[in-house]
Legacy VTK file of the C-alpha trace (Angstrom):
# vtk DataFile Version 3.0
C-alpha trace
ASCII
DATASET POLYDATA
POINTS 195 float
0.000 0.000 0.000
1.387 3.401 -1.036
0.144 6.921 -0.353
1.511 10.439 0.184
1.340 12.829 3.126
2.650 16.395 2.635
4.992 15.422 -0.245
6.212 12.376 1.699
5.726 8.987 0.056
4.567 6.334 2.541
4.797 2.652 1.650
3.482 -0.131 3.864
4.737 -3.610 3.043
2.372 -6.583 2.948
4.849 -8.334 5.253
4.478 -5.567 7.824
0.761 -6.375 8.049
1.594 -10.105 8.057
3.881 -9.579 11.073
1.129 -7.717 12.918
-1.342 -10.516 12.172
1.144 -13.194 13.270
1.823 -11.288 16.494
-1.901 -11.034 17.178
-2.471 -14.712 16.418
0.517 -16.427 18.070
1.351 -14.154 21.000
-1.331 -15.031 23.540
0.068 -12.632 26.167
-0.110 -9.700 23.750
3.376 -8.494 24.696
4.730 -8.680 21.136
1.728 -6.842 19.728
2.023 -4.158 22.430
5.734 -3.866 21.602
5.025 -3.409 17.905
2.379 -0.793 18.684
4.754 1.049 21.037
7.480 1.001 18.345
5.003 2.299 15.767
3.959 5.150 18.092
7.643 5.913 18.761
8.343 6.334 15.040
5.126 8.319 14.560
6.371 10.694 17.267
9.560 11.274 15.248
7.532 11.748 12.069
5.128 14.222 13.659
8.055 16.315 14.904
9.699 16.184 11.459
6.556 17.452 9.752
6.088 20.301 12.241
9.690 21.559 12.212
10.494 23.410 8.948
13.118 21.720 6.793
12.938 18.324 8.519
10.128 16.604 6.593
11.229 13.204 5.247
10.933 12.267 1.567
9.890 8.663 2.116
8.732 6.408 4.958
8.661 2.622 4.556
6.968 0.224 6.986
8.638 -3.192 6.730
8.759 -6.235 9.022
12.326 -5.210 9.920
11.387 -1.742 11.077
10.372 1.657 9.821
12.823 3.326 7.439
12.729 7.110 7.194
14.589 8.573 4.195
16.120 12.061 4.372
15.780 11.973 8.141
17.479 14.214 10.696
17.650 11.097 12.868
20.492 9.772 10.717
22.411 13.032 10.306
23.735 14.217 13.658
25.339 17.398 12.326
22.103 18.537 10.684
19.865 16.807 13.168
17.412 18.260 15.584
17.212 17.341 19.276
13.449 17.890 19.318
12.961 15.355 16.528
15.260 12.878 18.275
13.442 13.250 21.605
9.943 13.108 20.100
9.879 9.299 19.851
10.572 8.695 23.540
8.296 11.559 24.583
5.492 9.883 22.606
6.206 6.584 24.391
6.156 8.242 27.819
2.899 10.079 27.032
1.208 6.907 25.769
2.412 5.033 28.885
0.988 7.740 31.160
-2.329 7.840 29.293
-2.837 4.057 29.262
-1.407 3.116 32.663
-4.813 2.718 34.345
-6.537 0.522 31.770
-3.751 -1.038 29.623
-0.902 -1.668 32.083
0.920 -4.143 29.791
1.053 -1.617 26.944
1.998 1.186 29.333
4.909 -0.880 30.667
6.190 -1.865 27.217
5.869 1.712 25.976
7.732 3.141 28.984
10.566 0.596 28.625
10.894 1.337 24.899
11.026 5.066 25.628
13.682 4.554 28.314
15.862 2.336 26.105
15.740 4.822 23.237
16.630 7.810 25.402
19.737 6.127 26.878
22.965 7.908 25.870
24.022 5.085 23.551
25.391 5.559 20.058
22.801 4.538 17.482
19.893 5.390 19.805
18.004 8.680 20.103
19.687 9.509 23.419
23.131 9.097 21.861
22.147 11.501 19.094
20.849 14.056 21.587
24.057 13.789 23.633
26.171 14.195 20.505
24.225 17.278 19.368
24.618 18.850 22.808
28.348 18.079 22.976
28.942 19.489 19.485
27.790 22.868 20.768
30.567 22.833 23.378
33.487 21.047 21.696
34.841 20.008 18.289
32.894 17.285 16.482
35.691 14.709 16.753
35.855 15.152 20.540
32.062 14.942 20.815
32.120 11.718 18.815
34.781 10.237 21.119
32.851 11.218 24.280
29.598 9.745 22.949
31.379 6.476 22.113
32.837 6.235 25.638
29.546 7.120 27.344
27.793 4.556 25.122
30.079 1.718 26.108
30.013 2.706 29.788
26.187 2.628 29.695
26.175 -0.760 27.953
28.674 -2.214 30.454
26.558 -1.023 33.405
23.403 -2.504 31.841
25.226 -5.736 31.011
26.601 -6.160 34.530
23.184 -5.358 35.998
21.605 -7.895 33.660
24.175 -10.537 34.602
23.531 -9.897 38.310
19.780 -10.260 37.806
20.313 -13.416 35.756
22.480 -14.977 38.471
19.989 -13.987 41.190
16.875 -15.236 39.395
18.354 -17.993 37.269
16.134 -17.209 34.291
15.611 -13.471 33.677
17.614 -12.546 30.553
15.715 -9.310 29.847
18.257 -6.661 30.894
21.188 -8.703 29.595
19.390 -9.010 26.247
18.726 -5.265 26.195
22.427 -4.559 26.802
23.365 -6.918 23.947
20.842 -5.252 21.617
22.194 -1.801 22.478
25.760 -3.009 21.872
24.729 -4.329 18.456
22.994 -1.030 17.628
26.162 0.848 18.585
28.368 -1.433 16.503
26.017 -1.115 13.521
26.145 2.664 13.831
29.932 2.600 14.119
30.418 0.442 11.000
28.025 2.693 9.108
30.210 5.727 9.924
33.598 4.137 9.204
LINES 1 196
195 0 1 2 3 4 5 6 7 8 9 10 11 12 13 14 15 16 17 18 19 20 21 22 23 24 25 26 27 28 29 30 31 32 33 34 35 36 37 38 39 40 41 42 43 44 45 46 47 48 49 50 51 52 53 54 55 56 57 58 59 60 61 62 63 64 65 66 67 68 69 70 71 72 73 74 75 76 77 78 79 80 81 82 83 84 85 86 87 88 89 90 91 92 93 94 95 96 97 98 99 100 101 102 103 104 105 106 107 108 109 110 111 112 113 114 115 116 117 118 119 120 121 122 123 124 125 126 127 128 129 130 131 132 133 134 135 136 137 138 139 140 141 142 143 144 145 146 147 148 149 150 151 152 153 154 155 156 157 158 159 160 161 162 163 164 165 166 167 168 169 170 171 172 173 174 175 176 177 178 179 180 181 182 183 184 185 186 187 188 189 190 191 192 193 194
């Protein structure tokens, strides 16, 4: 399905809908479906901010089973990026968590966790981009890049050690350890994309 919104071409893959249907059918707890909805709202928060800030509107948005790709996005260009656009995704998650806490606690929890993970100061995440933009106002770009990389790895190490401690205490809870691994992969992907 293809359509346009304010000179932005939007394409939604059949497989994106198939993933939503599979999540609804196979995930009896609803956690995966709530996660997909929270991720969709997160990206819609970025998009809304892009459309409202002059000069930041994307050219194309694609919804695929592997994520939402935004072409010509300030999210991928730190030097020309905008902190408001970067923060908008997590702000949307926090607002949706606050609004649904009383009657959809599972969705509120998933949305809050997604917002928190994205706002962490980790390279490749929104928080890392915000930190980098702020640092570039106070120091040369190369120094800002180095500081963001160090803060990213320090954050991932703390999360990883916390996750390992929880795993050893409970014997089965891999959640925080998995989150640290995912953040490390996101940082490495970002780093290889820049090199």
